[in-house]
C-alpha positions in Angstrom: -61.2 -38.7 20.4 -64.9 -39.8 20.8 -64.0 -41.7 25.0 -64.5 -42.6 28.4 -62.0 -40.1 29.2 -64.2 -37.7 28.5 -65.9 -36.5 31.0 -67.4 -33.1 30.1 -71.2 -33.1 31.7 -71.3 -36.4 31.7 -73.7 -38.0 34.8 -73.7 -40.5 37.0 -70.1 -40.8 38.0 -69.8 -39.2 41.8 -69.2 -36.2 43.2 -66.1 -35.5 43.4 -65.2 -35.3 46.2 -60.8 -35.4 47.2 -59.9 -36.1 50.2 -58.1 -33.1 52.0 -54.8 -34.1 53.0 -54.4 -35.6 49.2 -49.9 -37.2 49.1 -48.4 -35.7 46.3 -47.9 -39.5 45.6 -50.0 -42.8 47.7 -47.0 -44.6 46.3 -43.1 -44.8 45.8 -44.0 -45.8 42.5 -46.0 -43.7 41.4 -43.2 -40.9 42.6 -40.7 -43.1 40.2 -43.4 -43.0 36.8 -44.0 -39.2 37.3 -40.4 -39.1 36.8 -40.1 -41.6 33.5 -41.7 -38.0 31.9 -39.0 -36.3 30.1 -36.9 -39.2 29.6 -40.1 -40.6 27.4 -40.6 -37.8 25.7 -36.5 -37.5 25.0 -36.6 -40.3 23.5 -39.3 -39.2 20.4 -42.0 -39.0 22.4 -43.9 -36.1 22.9 -46.8 -35.0 25.3 -49.9 -35.6 22.4 -48.9 -38.9 21.3 -49.0 -39.5 26.1 -52.6 -37.9 25.7 -53.4 -40.4 23.3 -51.5 -43.4 24.9 -53.6 -42.6 27.8 -57.4 -42.6 25.8 -56.7 -45.3 24.4 -57.2 -47.0 27.7 -59.8 -49.6 27.6 -62.6 -48.3 29.5 -63.3 -50.1 32.2 -59.3 -49.9 33.3 -59.5 -46.4 32.2 -61.8 -45.5 35.1 -60.9 -48.4 37.6 -57.5 -48.0 37.1 -55.0 -45.2 39.3 -54.2 -42.0 38.2 -50.6 -42.8 37.7 -51.0 -46.2 36.4 -52.2 -44.8 33.1 -48.9 -42.8 32.8 -47.2 -46.1 33.1 -49.5 -47.9 30.9 -48.9 -44.6 28.0 -45.5 -44.9 28.8 -45.3 -49.1 27.7 -47.2 -48.4 24.7 -45.4 -45.5 23.2 -42.0 -46.6 23.7 -43.4 -51.1 23.1 -45.1 -48.8 19.0 -40.9 -46.8 18.7 -39.2 -49.4 19.4 -37.5 -48.4 22.3 -38.5 -51.0 24.4 -40.2 -54.7 22.8 -43.4 -56.3 24.6 -40.5 -59.4 24.7 -38.2 -57.3 27.2 -41.0 -55.8 29.1 -42.6 -58.5 29.4 -39.7 -60.3 30.8 -38.7 -57.6 32.9 -42.3 -57.4 34.4 -41.7 -61.5 35.3 -38.9 -60.9 36.7 -39.8 -58.5 39.3 -43.3 -60.5 40.0 -40.7 -63.5 41.1 -38.8 -61.0 43.3 -41.0 -59.1 45.2 -38.5 -58.5 47.5 -35.3 -56.8 45.0 -34.6 -53.4 44.6 -35.5 -51.4 42.3 -31.7 -50.3 39.9 -30.8 -47.1 40.5 -30.1 -44.8 37.9 -26.5 -43.6 38.5 -26.4 -40.4 36.4 -26.5 -37.8 39.3 -26.4 -35.1 36.3 -29.0 -35.8 34.7 -31.4 -36.8 37.9 -30.3 -32.8 37.4 -30.4 -31.9 34.6 -34.1 -33.6 34.9 -35.4 -31.9 38.0 -34.3 -28.5 36.0 -36.7 -29.4 32.7 -39.8 -29.8 35.7 -39.1 -26.6 37.6 -38.7 -24.7 34.5 -41.4 -26.5 32.6 -42.0 -27.0 28.5 -43.9 -24.2 26.8 -44.8 -25.8 23.8 -45.7 -21.9 22.2 -44.5 -21.9 18.9 -44.2 -18.5 16.3 -46.4 -18.9 13.3 -46.0 -17.5 9.9 -49.9 -16.2 10.4 -49.4 -12.6 12.2 -53.2 -12.2 11.8 -55.6 -13.4 14.0 -58.6 -14.9 12.5 -60.4 -13.7 15.4 -60.6 -11.0 18.1 -61.8 -10.0 21.4 -65.8 -9.3 21.5 -66.3 -11.6 18.6 -69.0 -13.9 18.5 -67.4 -17.6 17.4 -69.0 -21.6 16.8 -66.8 -24.8 18.2 -66.9 -27.2 15.0 -69.6 -30.0 15.4 -66.7 -31.8 14.3 -65.7 -35.5 16.2 -62.3 -36.6 14.8 -61.4 -40.6 15.2 -57.9 -39.3 16.5 -57.0 -37.3 19.8 -58.0 -33.6 19.9 -58.0 -30.9 22.5 -62.0 -30.3 21.6 -64.4 -31.4 24.2 -67.6 -33.5 23.7 -69.9 -30.7 25.5 -68.4 -27.1 23.6 -69.0 -28.7 19.5 -71.3 -27.2 17.4 -71.7 -24.4 20.6 -71.0 -20.1 19.9 -69.6 -19.2 22.1 -67.4 -15.2 22.9 -64.0 -15.2 22.4 -62.3 -13.3 25.4 -58.7 -13.7 24.7 -56.9 -14.3 22.8 -53.4 -16.3 22.4 -50.0 -17.4 20.8 -50.0 -19.7 19.3 -49.1 -23.1 20.2 -48.8 -27.0 19.0 -51.2 -28.3 17.1 -52.9 -31.4 19.4 -54.0 -32.7 16.7 -51.4 -33.1 14.6 -48.9 -34.3 17.1 -49.8 -36.9 18.2 -50.0 -38.2 14.6 -46.4 -38.0 13.8 -47.8 -35.2 11.9 -45.7 -32.1 12.6 -47.0 -28.9 15.4 -48.3 -27.4 13.1 -48.6 -24.4 15.4 -51.8 -22.7 15.7 -54.4 -19.7 17.3 -56.0 -20.4 20.4 -58.5 -18.6 22.1 -60.4 -18.3 25.9 -64.0 -18.8 24.8 -66.7 -17.8 27.6 -69.9 -20.1 26.7 -72.9 -19.9 28.3 -74.3 -22.3 30.5 -77.4 -22.2 28.7 -76.0 -22.9 25.1 -74.4 -25.7 26.8 -75.9 -27.2 28.9 -79.6 -25.6 27.6 -82.5 -23.6 29.8 -83.5 -26.1 32.9 -80.0 -25.4 34.5 -80.6 -24.1 37.6 -78.5 -21.2 38.0 -76.7 -19.7 35.2 -72.8 -19.2 35.2 -69.8 -18.7 32.4 -67.9 -21.5 30.8 -64.6 -20.2 29.9 -62.6 -23.4 27.4 -59.3 -22.6 25.7 -59.7 -23.4 22.2 -57.2 -23.2 18.8 -58.2 -22.2 15.8 -59.1 -24.6 13.6 -62.0 -26.0 15.9 -63.6 -22.4 15.5 -65.7 -20.3 12.8 -67.2 -17.9 13.0 -70.9 -17.6 14.7 
């Protein structure tokens, strides 16, 4: 969707200057929030619903909130929407810990479940899928144009490549299509292509330094140039 989270090519936000020895987690609550992702997916949600929940944050919240605050927000909003938890239950638990800040957090207590989750985190879970369309629409060397689309829902087609032309450098397998998966309209797997763009195509001829930009794009985003 066209939101403040799509920052590609935007200016005025300052330098990206991460600390040299940045910790994996700054606080214990961040570690706990990260661990909630697999239970979130097993509740019936999916990766693209997770991403779209972050995109729906108010722009001020998105730009001022911390990374794992975004995660917590999408967990809450999606689980409430799916009826896994209620807003009342969430409010009651939040209020309880505001009134009892020194109370210890509950332990999960299920060692087998924790071990199962760890294996998933370590191995990962690919969204590669089989597809009935065995013949790719494009091949390496083909010149393609990114469709000038502006969907109101979730998409992985960044604004700065829309309407731009590039050359296919690699053809991948089919993967879950984010635009439908985020709406629970089916995985609708589609081919993914690596497309090379010239910086002058993306940003204009006024670039001080000419370079190449590589971008992975699902087939429905592309058309022949």
